[in-house]
PASEBA-1860 file (N, C-alpha, C; in nm, 3 decimals):
! residues 295
1> MQWGRYVS> 8.806/-4.062/3.624/8.695/-4.093/3.522/8.749/-4.154/3.402 ~ 8.680/-4.289/3.360/8.753/-4.349/3.254/8.659/-4.330/3.126 ~ 8.738/-4.302/3.025/8.648/-4.294/2.909/8.661/-4.413/2.808 ~ 8.561/-4.452/2.740/8.588/-4.564/2.670/8.638/-4.529/2.528 ~ 8.665/-4.624/2.427/8.714/-4.617/2.316/8.620/-4.490/2.231 ~ 8.693/-4.448/2.127/8.612/-4.362/2.021/8.539/-4.441/1.941 ~ 8.407/-4.382/1.928/8.283/-4.447/1.857/8.285/-4.357/1.753 ~ 8.283/-4.388/1.621/8.228/-4.301/1.497/8.104/-4.266/1.500
9> VGEKRQLA> 8.076/-4.191/1.404/7.931/-4.154/1.398/7.866/-4.251/1.333 ~ 7.908/-4.334/1.243/7.842/-4.456/1.178/7.806/-4.567/1.276 ~ 7.914/-4.578/1.345/7.875/-4.667/1.456/7.772/-4.649/1.552 ~ 7.751/-4.518/1.585/7.663/-4.459/1.690/7.521/-4.469/1.615 ~ 7.534/-4.444/1.515/7.382/-4.455/1.447/7.345/-4.582/1.409 ~ 7.433/-4.680/1.380/7.403/-4.831/1.384/7.323/-4.869/1.534 ~ 7.422/-4.820/1.631/7.377/-4.858/1.756/7.227/-4.811/1.789 ~ 7.213/-4.697/1.763/7.112/-4.642/1.789/6.987/-4.709/1.717
17> LKKIAELR> 6.972/-4.747/1.594/6.896/-4.823/1.535/6.880/-4.967/1.592 ~ 6.991/-5.021/1.630/6.979/-5.159/1.724/6.902/-5.142/1.837 ~ 6.927/-5.038/1.931/6.846/-5.021/2.054/6.720/-4.990/2.005 ~ 6.682/-4.929/1.921/6.538/-4.905/1.885/6.475/-5.021/1.855 ~ 6.550/-5.109/1.787/6.469/-5.219/1.750/6.433/-5.316/1.876 ~ 6.550/-5.329/1.963/6.547/-5.399/2.072/6.429/-5.358/2.169 ~ 6.439/-5.225/2.184/6.309/-5.168/2.277/6.158/-5.194/2.222 ~ 6.144/-5.200/2.080/6.034/-5.223/2.038/5.993/-5.340/2.032
25> KKNQAIAP> 6.104/-5.455/2.019/6.068/-5.590/2.019/6.021/-5.638/2.185 ~ 6.070/-5.539/2.269/6.006/-5.575/2.400/5.884/-5.515/2.417 ~ 5.815/-5.431/2.341/5.702/-5.371/2.327/5.709/-5.255/2.442 ~ 5.814/-5.190/2.438/5.843/-5.076/2.507/5.813/-4.934/2.412 ~ 5.708/-4.880/2.461/5.677/-4.746/2.402/5.790/-4.636/2.413 ~ 5.864/-4.630/2.285/5.966/-4.519/2.265/5.899/-4.424/2.168 ~ 5.959/-4.295/2.167/5.929/-4.197/2.095/6.068/-4.124/2.048 ~ 6.139/-4.188/1.946/6.249/-4.133/1.894/6.247/-3.971/1.829
33> VAIEGRII> 6.339/-3.903/1.856/6.352/-3.752/1.776/6.419/-3.777/1.653 ~ 6.325/-3.770/1.553/6.363/-3.753/1.401/6.386/-3.614/1.360 ~ 6.519/-3.599/1.309/6.543/-3.457/1.246/6.573/-3.479/1.100 ~ 6.491/-3.405/1.002/6.524/-3.424/0.881/6.602/-3.268/0.839 ~ 6.728/-3.322/0.764/6.829/-3.205/0.745/6.883/-3.143/0.859 ~ 6.936/-3.042/0.844/7.026/-2.972/0.962/6.950/-2.888/1.056 ~ 6.821/-2.852/0.998/6.723/-2.746/1.076/6.664/-2.824/1.188 ~ 6.676/-2.822/1.311/6.644/-2.891/1.438/6.475/-2.813/1.459
41> VKSFWGKS> 6.468/-2.701/1.441/6.317/-2.662/1.497/6.295/-2.573/1.403 ~ 6.155/-2.562/1.359/6.088/-2.475/1.250/5.978/-2.385/1.301 ~ 5.892/-2.446/1.420/5.787/-2.365/1.464/5.826/-2.284/1.564 ~ 5.725/-2.185/1.601/5.741/-2.071/1.680/5.804/-2.135/1.823 ~ 5.721/-2.225/1.870/5.736/-2.287/2.007/5.869/-2.361/2.010 ~ 5.908/-2.430/1.900/6.058/-2.505/1.906/6.160/-2.395/1.913 ~ 6.139/-2.293/1.822/6.256/-2.199/1.799/6.270/-2.110/1.941 ~ 6.154/-2.092/2.010/6.162/-2.021/2.106/6.227/-2.093/2.230
49> WCDNLGRY> 6.200/-2.236/2.235/6.270/-2.305/2.345/6.432/-2.332/2.320 ~ 6.484/-2.337/2.191/6.624/-2.344/2.144/6.668/-2.202/2.191 ~ 6.592/-2.088/2.153/6.655/-1.940/2.174/6.683/-1.936/2.334 ~ 6.568/-2.000/2.403/6.603/-1.965/2.546/6.730/-2.046/2.590 ~ 6.725/-2.168/2.548/6.872/-2.248/2.587/6.992/-2.165/2.576 ~ 6.986/-2.098/2.447/7.126/-1.996/2.411/7.148/-1.887/2.487 ~ 7.033/-1.854/2.565/7.057/-1.727/2.650/7.135/-1.732/2.752 ~ 7.168/-1.878/2.810/7.247/-1.883/2.946/7.362/-1.931/2.899
57> SDYENRLP> 7.484/-1.852/2.975/7.602/-1.897/2.939/7.656/-2.025/3.001 ~ 7.578/-2.087/3.105/7.598/-2.198/3.183/7.592/-2.312/3.067 ~ 7.523/-2.304/2.950/7.512/-2.428/2.883/7.598/-2.414/2.756 ~ 7.651/-2.287/2.698/7.702/-2.255/2.577/7.825/-2.361/2.529 ~ 7.904/-2.405/2.641/7.998/-2.490/2.588/7.952/-2.636/2.554 ~ 7.843/-2.687/2.598/7.791/-2.811/2.535/7.683/-2.799/2.448 ~ 7.618/-2.702/2.424/7.523/-2.692/2.341/7.558/-2.732/2.190 ~ 7.653/-2.712/2.126/7.696/-2.746/1.990/7.707/-2.887/1.983
65> RGRTYVRN> 7.771/-2.995/2.082/7.758/-3.111/2.079/7.630/-3.186/2.074 ~ 7.526/-3.122/2.151/7.400/-3.166/2.156/7.328/-3.149/2.033 ~ 7.343/-3.054/1.978/7.276/-3.009/1.827/7.327/-3.122/1.720 ~ 7.439/-3.153/1.736/7.495/-3.266/1.648/7.444/-3.400/1.689 ~ 7.441/-3.422/1.825/7.386/-3.561/1.842/7.216/-3.569/1.812 ~ 7.157/-3.458/1.833/7.025/-3.478/1.802/6.998/-3.496/1.659 ~ 7.092/-3.417/1.576/7.066/-3.427/1.435/7.101/-3.577/1.389 ~ 7.187/-3.618/1.439/7.248/-3.764/1.407/7.131/-3.861/1.449
73> GYVIDLQI> 7.029/-3.837/1.507/6.947/-3.935/1.570/6.969/-4.006/1.667 ~ 7.059/-3.940/1.753/7.110/-4.017/1.885/7.006/-4.054/1.993 ~ 6.917/-3.956/1.985/6.796/-3.926/2.083/6.695/-4.039/2.029 ~ 6.699/-4.167/2.101/6.621/-4.268/2.056/6.478/-4.261/2.131 ~ 6.485/-4.199/2.257/6.354/-4.190/2.308/6.334/-4.049/2.407 ~ 6.219/-3.983/2.398/6.210/-3.866/2.477/6.076/-3.869/2.510 ~ 6.032/-3.874/2.651/5.909/-3.872/2.724/5.886/-3.745/2.800 ~ 5.771/-3.646/2.771/5.768/-3.546/2.848/5.654/-3.561/2.946
81> AKGEVAAL> 5.654/-3.538/3.069/5.556/-3.526/3.158/5.549/-3.408/3.231 ~ 5.468/-3.391/3.319/5.452/-3.273/3.409/5.588/-3.269/3.497 ~ 5.646/-3.155/3.473/5.795/-3.133/3.547/5.924/-3.217/3.539 ~ 5.909/-3.301/3.406/6.024/-3.405/3.400/6.030/-3.459/3.266 ~ 6.145/-3.476/3.223/6.163/-3.516/3.067/6.240/-3.657/3.102 ~ 6.230/-3.762/3.031/6.311/-3.871/3.043/6.352/-3.906/2.911 ~ 6.473/-3.943/2.892/6.527/-3.961/2.748/6.632/-4.069/2.739 ~ 6.659/-4.140/2.636/6.755/-4.236/2.592/6.838/-4.199/2.477
89> VVGSALYK> 6.977/-4.158/2.527/7.056/-4.090/2.419/7.183/-4.209/2.414 ~ 7.208/-4.216/2.264/7.326/-4.338/2.245/7.442/-4.241/2.221 ~ 7.542/-4.289/2.281/7.691/-4.232/2.269/7.790/-4.353/2.256 ~ 7.891/-4.344/2.314/7.982/-4.478/2.301/7.886/-4.609/2.356 ~ 7.784/-4.560/2.420/7.693/-4.668/2.510/7.554/-4.612/2.512 ~ 7.455/-4.671/2.571/7.313/-4.609/2.583/7.306/-4.536/2.719 ~ 7.278/-4.426/2.709/7.268/-4.346/2.836/7.129/-4.288/2.873 ~ 7.077/-4.294/2.991/6.970/-4.239/3.054/6.977/-4.102/3.106
97> IKIAIAPV> 6.900/-4.031/3.073/6.865/-3.888/3.104/6.771/-3.847/3.185 ~ 6.784/-3.750/3.275/6.643/-3.716/3.346/6.677/-3.574/3.360 ~ 6.556/-3.485/3.330/6.558/-3.351/3.330/6.437/-3.313/3.423 ~ 6.470/-3.255/3.533/6.354/-3.191/3.638/6.330/-3.067/3.599 ~ 6.242/-2.991/3.569/6.199/-2.865/3.540/6.078/-2.810/3.664 ~ 6.111/-2.719/3.743/6.033/-2.687/3.830/5.896/-2.619/3.770 ~ 5.778/-2.639/3.828/5.663/-2.569/3.758/5.672/-2.424/3.788 ~ 5.586/-2.367/3.715/5.580/-2.210/3.705/5.518/-2.163/3.822
105> EATRWKSI> 5.560/-2.063/3.879/5.503/-2.008/4.008/5.363/-1.957/3.980 ~ 5.286/-1.989/4.100/5.135/-1.925/4.074/5.104/-1.790/4.058 ~ 5.225/-1.715/4.114/5.199/-1.573/4.091/5.247/-1.538/3.939 ~ 5.367/-1.615/3.907/5.417/-1.585/3.764/5.315/-1.605/3.655 ~ 5.230/-1.720/3.675/5.151/-1.761/3.572/5.035/-1.683/3.579 ~ 4.990/-1.641/3.699/4.865/-1.554/3.710/4.903/-1.403/3.643 ~ 5.012/-1.360/3.643/5.065/-1.240/3.578/5.067/-1.248/3.424 ~ 5.096/-1.375/3.372/5.095/-1.385/3.252/4.965/-1.410/3.176
113> CQDCSGTI> 4.889/-1.457/3.252/4.734/-1.478/3.215/4.668/-1.314/3.204 ~ 4.689/-1.242/3.298/4.639/-1.122/3.315/4.704/-1.021/3.211 ~ 4.823/-1.026/3.173/4.873/-0.970/3.070/4.833/-1.000/2.943 ~ 4.809/-1.118/2.923/4.741/-1.170/2.790/4.588/-1.179/2.795 ~ 4.549/-1.105/2.877/4.380/-1.125/2.883/4.318/-1.054/2.800 ~ 4.232/-1.115/2.708/4.162/-1.053/2.598/4.228/-1.036/2.460 ~ 4.344/-1.101/2.480/4.444/-1.069/2.331/4.438/-1.202/2.271 ~ 4.408/-1.330/2.340/4.429/-1.439/2.280/4.290/-1.508/2.245
121> GSLIELLQ> 4.265/-1.521/2.113/4.136/-1.550/2.047/4.099/-1.683/2.057 ~ 4.192/-1.798/2.029/4.146/-1.931/2.044/4.293/-2.004/2.100 ~ 4.270/-2.118/2.116/4.402/-2.223/2.166/4.445/-2.274/2.013 ~ 4.392/-2.255/1.938/4.450/-2.281/1.816/4.569/-2.179/1.762 ~ 4.540/-2.058/1.772/4.598/-1.962/1.748/4.724/-1.968/1.850 ~ 4.695/-2.002/1.975/4.808/-1.990/2.080/4.907/-2.082/2.031 ~ 4.891/-2.226/2.019/4.968/-2.320/1.998/5.045/-2.319/1.873 ~ 4.968/-2.253/1.763/5.044/-2.212/1.641/5.121/-2.093/1.644
129> GRLAKSVM> 5.120/-2.035/1.742/5.225/-1.917/1.752/5.162/-1.814/1.664 ~ 5.029/-1.776/1.633/5.004/-1.711/1.546/4.901/-1.576/1.608 ~ 4.982/-1.535/1.716/4.923/-1.447/1.796/5.014/-1.295/1.765 ~ 4.957/-1.181/1.836/5.037/-1.060/1.814/5.174/-1.078/1.886 ~ 5.289/-1.023/1.823/5.417/-1.036/1.860/5.422/-0.997/2.011 ~ 5.356/-0.899/2.052/5.350/-0.855/2.210/5.331/-0.960/2.268 ~ 5.220/-1.050/2.242/5.150/-1.156/2.333/5.265/-1.237/2.303 ~ 5.320/-1.289/2.218/5.417/-1.409/2.227/5.554/-1.349/2.318
137> DRVCREGD> 5.574/-1.234/2.291/5.693/-1.194/2.356/5.664/-1.196/2.494 ~ 5.541/-1.171/2.552/5.519/-1.171/2.700/5.519/-1.327/2.741 ~ 5.448/-1.428/2.679/5.458/-1.564/2.725/5.611/-1.609/2.717 ~ 5.703/-1.557/2.635/5.822/-1.619/2.623/5.932/-1.518/2.694 ~ 5.898/-1.428/2.735/5.982/-1.341/2.828/6.096/-1.389/2.913 ~ 6.215/-1.342/2.905/6.301/-1.386/2.997/6.290/-1.349/3.129 ~ 6.305/-1.469/3.212/6.288/-1.442/3.341/6.153/-1.451/3.416 ~ 6.059/-1.410/3.359/5.915/-1.418/3.414/5.802/-1.452/3.307
145> GLFPSPGE> 5.863/-1.559/3.208/5.793/-1.579/3.083/5.768/-1.754/3.146 ~ 5.744/-1.809/3.014/5.705/-1.954/3.033/5.808/-2.043/3.049 ~ 5.927/-1.992/2.976/6.032/-2.078/2.986/6.145/-2.089/3.100 ~ 6.177/-2.213/3.133/6.269/-2.203/3.249/6.403/-2.163/3.246 ~ 6.454/-2.099/3.366/6.598/-2.040/3.372/6.681/-2.162/3.408 ~ 6.821/-2.144/3.394/6.904/-2.264/3.471/6.893/-2.304/3.604 ~ 6.836/-2.208/3.693/6.808/-2.255/3.837/6.687/-2.301/3.845 ~ 6.599/-2.322/3.746/6.489/-2.416/3.761/6.507/-2.545/3.706
153> IKLSCSCP> 6.603/-2.588/3.650/6.638/-2.700/3.580/6.746/-2.795/3.657 ~ 6.708/-2.916/3.674/6.798/-3.003/3.727/6.841/-3.124/3.645 ~ 6.951/-3.142/3.601/7.012/-3.245/3.508/7.080/-3.354/3.535 ~ 7.070/-3.474/3.468/7.143/-3.588/3.521/7.157/-3.703/3.413 ~ 7.274/-3.758/3.406/7.291/-3.824/3.287/7.371/-3.965/3.352 ~ 7.352/-4.086/3.308/7.432/-4.218/3.348/7.547/-4.213/3.292 ~ 7.597/-4.114/3.202/7.732/-4.117/3.117/7.852/-4.089/3.235 ~ 7.962/-4.121/3.225/8.082/-4.078/3.309/8.117/-3.947/3.307
161> DGAAMCKH> 8.044/-3.853/3.240/8.096/-3.704/3.212/8.041/-3.654/3.352 ~ 8.145/-3.599/3.400/8.091/-3.508/3.539/8.047/-3.372/3.540 ~ 8.045/-3.314/3.415/7.994/-3.175/3.404/7.830/-3.180/3.420 ~ 7.801/-3.030/3.453/7.669/-3.019/3.473/7.581/-3.054/3.387 ~ 7.625/-3.024/3.242/7.546/-3.068/3.114/7.643/-3.114/3.042 ~ 7.598/-3.246/3.015/7.690/-3.324/2.918/7.645/-3.310/2.768 ~ 7.697/-3.359/2.669/7.645/-3.362/2.524/7.504/-3.428/2.529 ~ 7.507/-3.552/2.579/7.387/-3.631/2.597/7.260/-3.547/2.642
169> VAAALYGI> 7.273/-3.479/2.765/7.157/-3.395/2.824/7.123/-3.266/2.720 ~ 7.234/-3.221/2.654/7.219/-3.119/2.560/7.130/-3.150/2.454 ~ 7.167/-3.274/2.389/7.087/-3.346/2.297/6.955/-3.352/2.356 ~ 6.922/-3.371/2.447/6.807/-3.426/2.508/6.720/-3.287/2.518 ~ 6.772/-3.189/2.560/6.708/-3.033/2.561/6.689/-3.002/2.430 ~ 6.773/-3.005/2.319/6.723/-2.991/2.183/6.610/-3.065/2.130 ~ 6.625/-3.202/2.177/6.508/-3.292/2.147/6.354/-3.244/2.175 ~ 6.366/-3.179/2.295/6.247/-3.136/2.351/6.185/-3.006/2.268
177> GARLDESP> 6.292/-2.929/2.193/6.258/-2.831/2.094/6.185/-2.886/1.984 ~ 6.256/-2.996/1.938/6.198/-3.069/1.821/6.054/-3.130/1.844 ~ 6.040/-3.166/1.966/5.897/-3.218/2.012/5.806/-3.101/2.009 ~ 5.829/-3.001/2.065/5.716/-2.904/2.062/5.692/-2.829/1.915 ~ 5.790/-2.870/1.811/5.748/-2.852/1.692/5.620/-2.942/1.646 ~ 5.607/-3.038/1.715/5.512/-3.126/1.667/5.373/-3.131/1.770 ~ 5.427/-3.105/1.881/5.307/-3.093/1.989/5.351/-2.970/2.101 ~ 5.326/-2.864/2.050/5.352/-2.748/2.131/5.293/-2.755/2.276
185> EFLFVLRG> 5.153/-2.820/2.304/5.098/-2.849/2.435/5.177/-2.896/2.525 ~ 5.303/-2.962/2.484/5.387/-3.035/2.582/5.466/-2.926/2.673 ~ 5.489/-2.820/2.621/5.555/-2.688/2.724/5.460/-2.674/2.827 ~ 5.325/-2.640/2.809/5.229/-2.620/2.921/5.218/-2.742/3.024 ~ 5.228/-2.880/2.954/5.255/-2.981/3.049/5.370/-3.004/3.113 ~ 5.467/-2.949/3.058/5.614/-2.969/3.124/5.612/-2.880/3.255 ~ 5.564/-2.743/3.232/5.553/-2.618/3.325/5.449/-2.645/3.434 ~ 5.364/-2.753/3.430/5.257/-2.786/3.514/5.153/-2.657/3.502
193> VDQNELIA> 5.116/-2.626/3.377/5.003/-2.508/3.381/4.893/-2.561/3.271 ~ 4.791/-2.516/3.273/4.698/-2.551/3.171/4.664/-2.413/3.069 ~ 4.705/-2.445/2.952/4.712/-2.341/2.854/4.575/-2.294/2.834 ~ 4.438/-2.372/2.853/4.332/-2.334/2.852/4.293/-2.213/2.939 ~ 4.362/-2.192/3.064/4.343/-2.056/3.135/4.362/-1.934/3.061 ~ 4.461/-1.938/2.987/4.494/-1.816/2.887/4.361/-1.797/2.813 ~ 4.287/-1.876/2.767/4.168/-1.852/2.708/4.060/-1.805/2.798 ~ 4.047/-1.865/2.926/3.955/-1.866/3.017/3.944/-1.719/3.049
201> AAGQDLSF> 4.088/-1.684/3.080/4.095/-1.528/3.145/4.041/-1.436/3.053 ~ 4.074/-1.458/2.913/4.024/-1.359/2.801/3.897/-1.358/2.821 ~ 3.817/-1.471/2.811/3.676/-1.473/2.791/3.598/-1.433/2.924 ~ 3.685/-1.420/3.031/3.620/-1.373/3.148/3.619/-1.241/3.158 ~ 3.726/-1.167/3.114/3.722/-1.023/3.096/3.625/-0.981/2.997 ~ 3.576/-1.037/2.869/3.507/-0.988/2.783/3.358/-1.027/2.823 ~ 3.335/-1.133/2.918/3.171/-1.154/2.940/3.153/-1.055/3.076 ~ 3.232/-1.025/3.158/3.175/-0.952/3.272/3.232/-0.790/3.250
209> AGAAPLGT> 3.299/-0.758/3.142/3.338/-0.638/3.131/3.211/-0.520/3.126 ~ 3.117/-0.579/3.051/3.000/-0.492/3.029/2.841/-0.527/3.086 ~ 2.886/-0.624/3.206/2.758/-0.668/3.273/2.669/-0.562/3.339 ~ 2.546/-0.564/3.326/2.449/-0.434/3.378/2.417/-0.500/3.524 ~ 2.405/-0.433/3.639/2.354/-0.442/3.760/2.221/-0.508/3.760 ~ 2.201/-0.593/3.879/2.097/-0.669/3.867/1.976/-0.561/3.893 ~ 1.863/-0.589/3.851/1.766/-0.533/3.865/1.726/-0.396/3.789 ~ 1.802/-0.381/3.696/1.806/-0.264/3.601/1.785/-0.299/3.466
217> KVLDDSDV> 1.725/-0.234/3.389/1.657/-0.270/3.230/1.793/-0.264/3.158 ~ 1.821/-0.370/3.071/1.941/-0.373/2.974/1.911/-0.282/2.870 ~ 1.785/-0.251/2.821/1.750/-0.170/2.716/1.643/-0.110/2.730 ~ 1.633/0.046/2.731/1.507/0.137/2.743/1.429/0.120/2.621 ~ 1.310/0.161/2.611/1.218/0.155/2.506/1.286/0.227/2.392 ~ 1.341/0.347/2.413/1.412/0.440/2.307/1.530/0.358/2.239 ~ 1.598/0.292/2.342/1.700/0.216/2.290/1.649/0.098/2.184 ~ 1.545/0.018/2.223/1.497/-0.077/2.130/1.457/-0.022/2.002
225> AALFGLEM> 1.397/0.108/2.009/1.349/0.166/1.896/1.459/0.181/1.800 ~ 1.575/0.253/1.872/1.680/0.266/1.789/1.747/0.159/1.731 ~ 1.760/0.047/1.804/1.831/-0.076/1.772/1.763/-0.151/1.646 ~ 1.612/-0.131/1.631/1.552/-0.193/1.519/1.515/-0.098/1.433 ~ 1.561/0.046/1.425/1.531/0.141/1.333/1.403/0.175/1.316 ~ 1.324/0.151/1.433/1.189/0.231/1.439/1.145/0.369/1.442 ~ 1.298/0.430/1.447/1.267/0.578/1.424/1.211/0.618/1.284 ~ 1.237/0.526/1.194/1.187/0.565/1.047/1.039/0.567/1.080
233> AEAAPESA> 0.954/0.509/1.168/0.803/0.510/1.180/0.761/0.637/1.250 ~ 0.846/0.744/1.294/0.799/0.829/1.361/0.744/0.968/1.267 ~ 0.682/1.070/1.331/0.590/1.154/1.261/0.701/1.225/1.173 ~ 0.662/1.255/1.058/0.733/1.344/0.965/0.777/1.476/1.004 ~ 0.864/1.554/0.969/0.901/1.685/1.037/0.782/1.788/0.983 ~ 0.792/1.900/1.059/0.691/2.025/1.025/0.653/2.040/0.875 ~ 0.776/2.066/0.808/0.761/2.114/0.678/0.689/2.026/0.581 ~ 0.716/1.897/0.618/0.623/1.782/0.534/0.465/1.788/0.594
241> SLAAPPKK> 0.444/1.811/0.698/0.310/1.827/0.749/0.227/1.932/0.698 ~ 0.286/2.052/0.661/0.218/2.166/0.594/0.166/2.123/0.453 ~ 0.220/2.023/0.392/0.185/1.995/0.265/0.044/1.945/0.247 ~ -0.031/1.936/0.149/-0.164/1.920/0.125/-0.164/1.756/0.167 ~ -0.266/1.696/0.233/-0.273/1.559/0.251/-0.311/1.495/0.127 ~ -0.261/1.354/0.117/-0.283/1.309/-0.009/-0.436/1.253/0.009 ~ -0.490/1.245/-0.122/-0.633/1.187/-0.152/-0.662/1.053/-0.085 ~ -0.777/1.042/-0.017/-0.801/0.903/0.014/-0.863/0.807/-0.090
249> RKPSKLVV> -0.791/0.708/-0.104/-0.828/0.594/-0.191/-0.921/0.487/-0.154 ~ -1.007/0.449/-0.231/-1.111/0.351/-0.193/-1.008/0.213/-0.224 ~ -1.057/0.150/-0.079/-0.982/0.040/-0.080/-1.012/-0.067/-0.194 ~ -0.869/-0.128/-0.232/-0.885/-0.203/-0.359/-0.992/-0.331/-0.364 ~ -1.048/-0.365/-0.463/-1.150/-0.466/-0.473/-1.101/-0.586/-0.456 ~ -0.962/-0.589/-0.473/-0.906/-0.733/-0.466/-0.884/-0.765/-0.325 ~ -0.857/-0.669/-0.221/-0.840/-0.698/-0.094/-0.977/-0.687/-0.017 ~ -1.096/-0.599/-0.064/-1.192/-0.594/0.018/-1.310/-0.704/-0.048
257> AKKKPLAK> -1.330/-0.732/-0.171/-1.440/-0.797/-0.227/-1.433/-0.948/-0.173 ~ -1.532/-0.991/-0.137/-1.555/-1.134/-0.102/-1.511/-1.208/-0.222 ~ -1.480/-1.342/-0.166/-1.459/-1.428/-0.268/-1.580/-1.482/-0.311 ~ -1.567/-1.499/-0.442/-1.687/-1.559/-0.542/-1.713/-1.708/-0.504 ~ -1.834/-1.732/-0.484/-1.860/-1.872/-0.458/-1.830/-1.962/-0.597 ~ -1.779/-2.072/-0.550/-1.756/-2.186/-0.632/-1.872/-2.223/-0.720 ~ -1.863/-2.261/-0.835/-1.994/-2.339/-0.902/-2.000/-2.466/-0.837 ~ -2.141/-2.495/-0.792/-2.173/-2.600/-0.743/-2.166/-2.720/-0.833
265> KRRSSPAI> -2.108/-2.815/-0.769/-2.100/-2.936/-0.852/-2.223/-3.021/-0.830 ~ -2.256/-3.102/-0.924/-2.357/-3.196/-0.902/-2.330/-3.294/-0.787 ~ -2.413/-3.335/-0.726/-2.392/-3.427/-0.621/-2.482/-3.558/-0.676 ~ -2.417/-3.655/-0.646/-2.481/-3.784/-0.638/-2.606/-3.811/-0.544 ~ -2.716/-3.833/-0.611/-2.821/-3.857/-0.518/-2.797/-3.966/-0.411 ~ -2.824/-3.926/-0.273/-2.780/-4.019/-0.165/-2.880/-4.138/-0.163 ~ -2.853/-4.234/-0.076/-2.941/-4.336/-0.071/-3.076/-4.315/0.007 ~ -3.179/-4.348/-0.052/-3.304/-4.305/0.015/-3.358/-4.437/0.078
273> DAKSAPLR> -3.426/-4.401/0.202/-3.484/-4.500/0.276/-3.645/-4.470/0.246 ~ -3.705/-4.570/0.191/-3.827/-4.554/0.112/-3.945/-4.538/0.240 ~ -3.912/-4.576/0.344/-4.016/-4.568/0.479/-4.012/-4.438/0.509 ~ -3.895/-4.383/0.546/-3.866/-4.242/0.603/-3.888/-4.127/0.515 ~ -3.806/-4.136/0.385/-3.799/-4.037/0.310/-3.926/-3.962/0.249 ~ -3.950/-3.833/0.243/-4.068/-3.771/0.192/-4.081/-3.805/0.035 ~ -4.204/-3.774/-0.009/-4.214/-3.811/-0.146/-4.144/-3.712/-0.249 ~ -4.109/-3.580/-0.186/-4.027/-3.489/-0.267/-3.894/-3.527/-0.302
281> AIPVSIRK> -3.857/-3.602/-0.193/-3.717/-3.658/-0.218/-3.689/-3.733/-0.315 ~ -3.787/-3.786/-0.391/-3.786/-3.905/-0.491/-3.771/-3.834/-0.624 ~ -3.672/-3.869/-0.699/-3.655/-3.796/-0.832/-3.796/-3.777/-0.916 ~ -3.800/-3.701/-1.007/-3.924/-3.674/-1.076/-3.960/-3.785/-1.157 ~ -3.834/-3.848/-1.227/-3.874/-3.950/-1.323/-3.964/-4.072/-1.253 ~ -3.905/-4.095/-1.128/-3.971/-4.218/-1.066/-4.113/-4.169/-1.016 ~ -4.132/-4.042/-0.954/-4.277/-4.015/-0.945/-4.378/-4.025/-1.067 ~ -4.314/-3.970/-1.189/-4.419/-3.988/-1.294/-4.457/-4.126/-1.332
289> KRTRPSV> -4.349/-4.229/-1.300/-4.369/-4.342/-1.333/-4.498/-4.412/-1.240 ~ -4.479/-4.349/-1.106/-4.597/-4.401/-1.030/-4.733/-4.332/-1.068 ~ -4.736/-4.210/-1.105/-4.860/-4.154/-1.116/-4.936/-4.182/-1.271 ~ -4.838/-4.241/-1.333/-4.903/-4.281/-1.474/-4.981/-4.374/-1.479 ~ -5.115/-4.365/-1.533/-5.223/-4.484/-1.546/-5.190/-4.595/-1.625 ~ -5.231/-4.706/-1.571/-5.210/-4.836/-1.637/-5.285/-4.844/-1.773 ~ -5.224/-4.898/-1.859/-5.319/-4.904/-1.993/-5.369/-5.056/-1.975
END
């Protein structure tokens, strides 16, 4: 194995910026991993992913170098798809990384959904990690949770390092944790499962738990009365019935009395047909003129 010359941190950063500019000039869609400060991950899912990496002794020798690489911005591209991660990492040269992750077994995923059934209220709460600690511990549980074990991961890098995990691969693995900070749904994409099934399982249990058999009444008449407070209209107790009945009152005039007729308004005289209208329909003033003798 032949090693290249030593490349300083400053040179690697300049190389990273140069390669990013070249790829974008070629209109290649790239997604660099940008870390602000020394903290790589901040959210629940990002921290859980990185904590899972630290559980396995197979990785512990190369993980510190990987953290340094991702902090310095050497991961210039990271693409996550179903069961696969492709990355470009700058070292003494530009290296291509492939990380294959086996999908979650159907029985394991079903067990996770059943154990979390009825406890996940919304997808937003799930992706933000704002659920009960017992629920999140179940999803992240070592061995039968959502995170992969070393036996479920296959690593490859184009660098000359023959180790199972080189520092470039380690940087890409920490880059996944940083990407989960921004888009936690990528974890479900990577493991080949649908996060909505966790919500669907919870809703199914809630909807069918109290379902009544077909052909039966959902509520009896007494239940309806109790539901709407109709028991307040039932007969008074015996002690109340012994008291003297209240005197009957005459109905209020305001309720019973008929409405007073409105004052009649004078109507303008309708047009009169001289041939058909009787004489009594002609105004008095006109009749007097007709009966007055001529002088």
